[in-house]
N, C-alpha and C positions, 0 to 999 in steps of 0.2 A: 447164458440167458440174461435178458435184460434186468430181470428182478435180482439176481445175483450180482450183476454189475452195479446195479443201484444200492444194494445192501453193501457191498464192498468199497463203494465210493469210486468205482472206475467207469461209472456213467459220464461220458464226456461228449456231448453231442457236437460241440465245435470241432473236436478232433476227428470225427467221423465224415465230417462234411468236405467234400472235394468238389469244388465247382467245375463243372463240365460246360457251362455255358459259354459259347463263343464270345459274347459281348464281355463277359468278366475276363476271359483271357486275353481280349484286345486291351482291355483297360489296364490289367496287369503288365501287359508288354510295353504300353505306352510309359508306365510309371518306371520300369526297368530302364527304358531308352532315355527318359528325361533324367535320371539319376546318373547314368553313365556320362551323359552330355555335361551335366553340372559337375560331376567329378573331373572331368577333363579341363573344364573352364574355370572352376573356383579354386582359390588357395585353400589348402587343407583344412586350415582352421574355419574358413566358411562353410566348406562342405561338411565338416563334423557338425557344425550348428544345424544345418539342414537335415542330416542324419538325427541329430537329437529331436528336432522339431516332428520329424516323422513318426519317430518312436513315441512321444507324447500323443500324437495324433492317434497312433495304433491303439495305445492305452484307453484313451477316450472312447474310441469307437467299441473297443472291447467291453468296457464298462457299460456302455449303453446298449450293446447286444444282449449282455446278461440281465441288464434291467427289463428289456423288452421280452426276453425269455421268460422271466419270472412272471410278468404281467400276463403274458399269454397263458400260462398254467392258471393263474388266477382267475383270469376270464373263463377257462375253460371249466374250472371247478364251480365257479358261479352257474355257468350254463347247465352242468349236470344237476345241481341242486334244484334249480328252476324245472328242469325236465323231470326229475323223479319226485318233486314235491306235488306235483300234480295240479299246480296253480293255473288258473285261467281255462280250465276245462269244462 
């Protein structure tokens, strides 16, 4: 149950998300193909730097997603307050 998951700290929406969008799959495949090409062409040290850069970018995107998620909940809560306060009726 979702409330139990929330209580026990096991509610992780990002882990439940599995993109089925064809555009997402296409983009991910292009990333994989590009990385394979770079791995073949670059010296190991240079490719390691590329991987490190991608890891940092991934961390940055995760932080941005978390902040957007939190902001969405805050906006939702403000909407509920406005709806239930009966203002503007």
